[in-house]
C-alpha positions, 0 to 999 in steps of 0.5 A: 521609238527615238533615235539617237541622233547620229554624233555630225561627222569632225570638221575636216583639218587640212594638214599643215602644208610646207614648202619645197623649196625649190624657188621655179617649177617645170610643168609638162601639162595642163599648167602650161601656157594656153592648158586648161590650168594656165599658170598665168591664171593664178598669177597674171603677174608670172612670166615663162622663164624659158624650157627644160626637158624632163626625162622618164615616159609620159603618159595620158590620164584623160584629160591631164598627163602624168610624167614618170621619172622613170625612162629616158623619153624627152619630154617639154616644160615650161619653167617658173618662178614661183613663190609659197602661195604659188607652190601651193596653189600647184599642189591644190591642182595636183591633187597635194593638198589639202587631200593627197589624192595619192597620184601626184609627188613633188620630186626635185630636179636640177637641170638646164633652163634654156632660158628666154634671153638665149642662154642656158642656166641650170636651176634646180625645178620642183618638178609633179611626178605621177606615182607608179599606181596613177600611171599603171595600165595607162596609155604612154604617149609617143611625143614631147610635147603633151600639150601639142599632142593633147590638141592635135588628137582634137581633145577639149577639156569639157570646163573651162575652169580650174579643175584639180586633177582627182575631179575628173579622168 
């Protein structure tokens, strides 16, 4: 009896990627300076412009946080300039592209940024928001600085290399 070979799986074709139009990103978790996905590892020449406060609810998703923009909790975020190539790399880390893992969505917020020179400037910022299904049933974090909270818990990411948010939880 001869078996008919199964057809080969179709090659994966990534959807066309497009930029959101923001020239700055606010990062509150593993992409912050010192985090496992420190944004400087993607672009060694990038410079943090300053900090802003995001408002919402912060959740513990294991080795990374999730921020829902529903809520009033103040969450510390660092602000960096981005270009299209960096935004696409960030989309990969956040599990949005080339396949959408259904954990995060890109949001554009206009917020005051406290620049390192001491001035405050209003900027349009890209923020990666955790979707409701991502944070449902997850413990909240009652801290404004996720990175300090994570380190204070004695937690360490199991790997020092970059990791997609959906690769481990």
